[in-house]
C-alpha positions as a Markdown table, in Angstrom:
| # | Residue | x | y | z |
|---|---|---|---|---|
| 1 | Met | 0.1 | -0.1 | 0.1 |
| 2 | Lys | 2.8 | 2.0 | 0.8 |
| 3 | Lys | 4.6 | 1.6 | -2.2 |
| 4 | Tyr | 1.4 | 2.3 | -4.4 |
| 5 | Leu | 1.1 | 5.7 | -2.6 |
| 6 | Phe | 4.4 | 6.7 | -3.2 |
| 7 | Met | 3.7 | 5.6 | -6.8 |
| 8 | Val | 0.9 | 8.2 | -7.1 |
| 9 | Met | 2.9 | 10.7 | -5.2 |
| 10 | Ile | 5.8 | 10.5 | -7.6 |
| 11 | Ala | 3.4 | 10.7 | -10.9 |
| 12 | Val | 1.5 | 13.7 | -9.5 |
| 13 | Met | 4.9 | 15.5 | -9.2 |
| 14 | Met | 6.0 | 15.2 | -12.5 |
| 15 | Leu | 2.6 | 16.0 | -13.9 |
| 16 | Ser | 2.8 | 19.5 | -12.3 |
| 17 | Gly | 6.3 | 19.8 | -13.2 |
| 18 | Ser | 5.4 | 19.6 | -16.6 |
| 19 | Ile | 2.6 | 21.8 | -16.5 |
| 20 | Thr | 4.8 | 24.5 | -15.3 |
| 21 | Val | 7.0 | 24.0 | -18.0 |
| 22 | Asn | 3.9 | 24.1 | -20.7 |
| 23 | Ala | 2.9 | 27.7 | -18.9 |
| 24 | Gln | 6.0 | 29.2 | -20.7 |
| 25 | Val | 4.7 | 28.0 | -24.4 |
| 26 | Ala | 1.6 | 29.9 | -26.4 |
| 27 | Gln | -1.2 | 28.5 | -26.7 |
| 28 | Asn | -0.1 | 26.8 | -30.7 |
| 29 | Gly | 2.6 | 25.0 | -29.2 |
| 30 | Lys | 5.2 | 27.6 | -30.1 |
| 31 | Glu | 7.1 | 30.2 | -28.2 |
| 32 | Arg | 5.6 | 33.7 | -28.4 |
| 33 | Thr | 6.8 | 35.7 | -30.9 |
| 34 | His | 7.3 | 39.5 | -30.0 |
| 35 | Leu | 6.0 | 42.1 | -32.6 |
| 36 | Thr | 8.4 | 44.5 | -34.2 |
| 37 | Glu | 7.7 | 48.4 | -34.1 |
| 38 | Glu | 6.2 | 48.3 | -37.8 |
| 39 | Gln | 4.3 | 45.5 | -36.9 |
| 40 | Ile | 2.7 | 46.9 | -33.9 |
| 41 | Ile | 2.1 | 50.1 | -36.1 |
| 42 | Gln | 0.7 | 48.5 | -38.6 |
| 43 | Lys | -1.6 | 46.6 | -36.4 |
| 44 | Arg | -2.7 | 49.8 | -34.7 |
| 45 | Thr | -3.2 | 51.4 | -37.7 |
| 46 | Glu | -5.5 | 48.8 | -39.2 |
| 47 | Lys | -7.5 | 48.7 | -35.9 |
| 48 | Met | -8.0 | 52.5 | -35.9 |
| 49 | Val | -9.0 | 52.7 | -39.1 |
| 50 | Gln | -12.1 | 50.0 | -38.3 |
| 51 | Thr | -12.6 | 51.8 | -35.0 |
| 52 | Leu | -13.2 | 55.3 | -36.7 |
| 53 | Met | -15.0 | 53.3 | -39.8 |
| 54 | Leu | -13.2 | 55.3 | -42.6 |
| 55 | Asp | -13.8 | 54.9 | -46.2 |
| 56 | Asp | -11.6 | 53.7 | -48.8 |
| 57 | Ala | -10.4 | 57.3 | -49.8 |
| 58 | Thr | -10.4 | 58.7 | -46.3 |
| 59 | Ser | -8.1 | 55.8 | -45.2 |
| 60 | Ala | -5.8 | 56.4 | -47.9 |
| 61 | Lys | -5.2 | 59.7 | -46.5 |
| 62 | Phe | -5.2 | 58.4 | -42.9 |
| 63 | Ile | -2.6 | 55.5 | -42.8 |
| 64 | Pro | 0.4 | 56.8 | -43.7 |
| 65 | Val | -0.2 | 59.9 | -41.5 |
| 66 | Tyr | -1.3 | 57.7 | -38.5 |
| 67 | Ser | 1.6 | 55.5 | -39.1 |
| 68 | Gln | 4.0 | 58.3 | -38.9 |
| 69 | Tyr | 2.2 | 60.0 | -36.0 |
| 70 | Leu | 2.3 | 56.5 | -34.0 |
| 71 | Lys | 6.4 | 56.0 | -35.1 |
| 72 | Glu | 7.0 | 59.6 | -33.6 |
| 73 | Lys | 5.3 | 59.2 | -30.2 |
| 74 | Met | 7.1 | 55.5 | -30.1 |
| 75 | Asp | 10.2 | 57.3 | -30.5 |
| 76 | Cys | 9.6 | 60.0 | -27.9 |
| 77 | Arg | 8.7 | 57.3 | -25.4 |
| 78 | Val | 12.0 | 55.4 | -25.7 |
| 79 | Met | 13.7 | 58.7 | -24.6 |
| 80 | Lys | 11.4 | 58.1 | -21.7 |
| 81 | Pro | 13.7 | 58.9 | -18.3 |
| 82 | Lys | 15.2 | 55.7 | -16.8 |
| 83 | His | 14.8 | 57.2 | -13.8 |
| 84 | Met | 11.1 | 56.7 | -12.9 |
| 85 | Gly | 10.4 | 54.2 | -10.0 |
| 86 | Met | 14.0 | 54.9 | -8.5 |
| 87 | Asp | 14.6 | 55.5 | -4.6 |
| 88 | Ile | 14.6 | 59.4 | -4.9 |
| 89 | Asn | 16.2 | 59.2 | -1.4 |
| 90 | Ala | 19.5 | 57.6 | -3.0 |
| 91 | Lys | 19.7 | 60.5 | -5.5 |
| 92 | Thr | 21.3 | 63.8 | -5.3 |
| 93 | Asp | 19.2 | 67.1 | -5.3 |
| 94 | Ala | 20.9 | 67.7 | -8.6 |
| 95 | Glu | 20.1 | 64.6 | -10.2 |
| 96 | Ile | 16.8 | 64.9 | -9.1 |
| 97 | Asp | 16.4 | 68.3 | -10.5 |
| 98 | Gln | 17.8 | 66.9 | -14.0 |
| 99 | Met | 15.0 | 64.0 | -13.8 |
| 100 | Ile | 12.4 | 66.6 | -13.5 |
| 101 | Gln | 13.6 | 68.8 | -16.4 |
| 102 | Asp | 13.9 | 65.2 | -18.4 |
| 103 | Asn | 10.1 | 64.7 | -17.7 |
| 104 | Phe | 9.2 | 68.2 | -18.6 |
| 105 | Ala | 10.7 | 68.2 | -21.8 |
| 106 | Gln | 9.5 | 64.6 | -22.5 |
| 107 | Ser | 6.0 | 65.8 | -22.1 |
| 108 | His | 6.5 | 69.0 | -24.2 |
| 109 | Lys | 8.0 | 66.7 | -27.1 |
| 110 | Ile | 4.6 | 64.6 | -26.8 |
| 111 | Leu | 2.4 | 67.6 | -26.8 |
| 112 | Asp | 4.2 | 68.9 | -29.9 |
| 113 | Ile | 3.7 | 65.8 | -31.8 |
| 114 | Arg | -0.3 | 65.5 | -30.8 |
| 115 | Glu | -0.4 | 69.3 | -32.1 |
| 116 | Lys | 1.6 | 68.9 | -35.3 |
| 117 | Tyr | -0.7 | 65.6 | -36.0 |
| 118 | Tyr | -3.8 | 67.6 | -34.9 |
| 119 | Ala | -3.4 | 69.7 | -37.6 |
| 120 | Lys | -2.8 | 67.1 | -40.2 |
| 121 | Phe | -5.4 | 65.0 | -39.2 |
| 122 | His | -7.9 | 67.9 | -39.2 |
| 123 | Lys | -7.4 | 68.0 | -43.2 |
| 124 | Phe | -9.3 | 64.8 | -43.7 |
| 125 | Leu | -10.9 | 63.7 | -40.2 |
| 126 | Thr | -14.1 | 65.4 | -38.1 |
| 127 | Pro | -13.1 | 66.4 | -34.6 |
| 128 | Lys | -15.3 | 64.1 | -33.3 |
| 129 | Gln | -13.0 | 61.0 | -35.2 |
| 130 | Ile | -10.0 | 62.9 | -33.6 |
| 131 | Met | -11.3 | 62.9 | -30.4 |
| 132 | Lys | -12.0 | 59.2 | -31.1 |
| 133 | Ile | -8.4 | 58.5 | -31.6 |
| 134 | Tyr | -7.3 | 60.1 | -28.4 |
| 135 | Gln | -9.9 | 58.6 | -26.5 |
| 136 | Val | -8.9 | 55.1 | -27.7 |
| 137 | Glu | -5.2 | 55.8 | -27.1 |
| 138 | Lys | -6.0 | 57.1 | -23.4 |
| 139 | Asn | -8.0 | 53.4 | -23.1 |
| 140 | Asp | -5.2 | 51.4 | -24.5 |
| 141 | Ala | -2.7 | 53.1 | -22.3 |
| 142 | Gly | -4.8 | 52.3 | -19.4 |
| 143 | Lys | -5.4 | 48.6 | -20.2 |
| 144 | Met | -1.2 | 48.3 | -20.9 |
| 145 | Lys | -0.6 | 50.2 | -17.5 |
| 146 | Ile | -2.8 | 47.8 | -15.6 |
| 147 | Glu | -1.0 | 44.7 | -17.6 |
| 148 | Met | 2.6 | 45.8 | -16.3 |
| 149 | Ile | 1.5 | 46.0 | -12.8 |
| 150 | Lys | 0.2 | 42.6 | -13.3 |
| 151 | Arg | 3.5 | 41.5 | -14.8 |
| 152 | Gln | 5.4 | 43.0 | -12.0 |
| 153 | Ser | 3.3 | 41.8 | -9.5 |
| 154 | Gly | 3.8 | 37.9 | -10.8 |
| 155 | Phe | 0.5 | 37.3 | -11.9 |
| 156 | Gly | 1.4 | 37.2 | -15.3 |
| 157 | Asn | -0.5 | 38.0 | -18.4 |
| 158 | Lys | -2.9 | 35.2 | -18.3 |
| 159 | Gly | -6.6 | 35.4 | -18.0 |
| 160 | Val | -9.2 | 32.8 | -18.1 |
| 161 | Phe | -7.5 | 29.6 | -19.9 |
| 162 | Gly | -4.2 | 30.9 | -20.0 |
| 163 | Arg | -5.1 | 33.3 | -22.9 |
| 164 | Pro | -3.9 | 37.2 | -22.8 |
| 165 | Asn | -6.1 | 39.7 | -20.9 |
| 166 | Phe | -5.2 | 42.8 | -23.1 |
| 167 | Lys | -6.4 | 43.7 | -26.3 |
| 168 | Phe | -6.4 | 47.0 | -28.0 |
| 169 | Ser | -9.9 | 48.4 | -28.0 |
| 170 | Asp | -12.3 | 48.1 | -30.3 |
């Protein structure tokens, strides 16, 4: 009887170990691939065209402008200071002052990009459509922030049945 119980316990441990290994593999059995910057821009642009319900003529004007808008915003976010979340008690006043100035510079850059592209979007989109772009961006940013918090706290990005929770707005 003890030998039988010992064999069952060994089998359970082996199964639990294989489940942990399988958690690292995507649904289709392959490792998850990360999208390139161009693929992300293309997917977000296609999704925005659907969200705004643009006709073919407007889409032809919108796609290159919106793609460039996303590229410039992504480039601006790359320059995001690496000091965010750091312990400020370990920094000197001069370093903290520089961090604040860097944040101001980045905020101005993002605002300049939005104003520049607002003028371009306004040539072929209505103000409601432009506002929809900003609302979708804000909503998606909130979802990404929540996802990052989950990942940092160890909950991962898995929802029910191991599927990722994050999806860009419809």
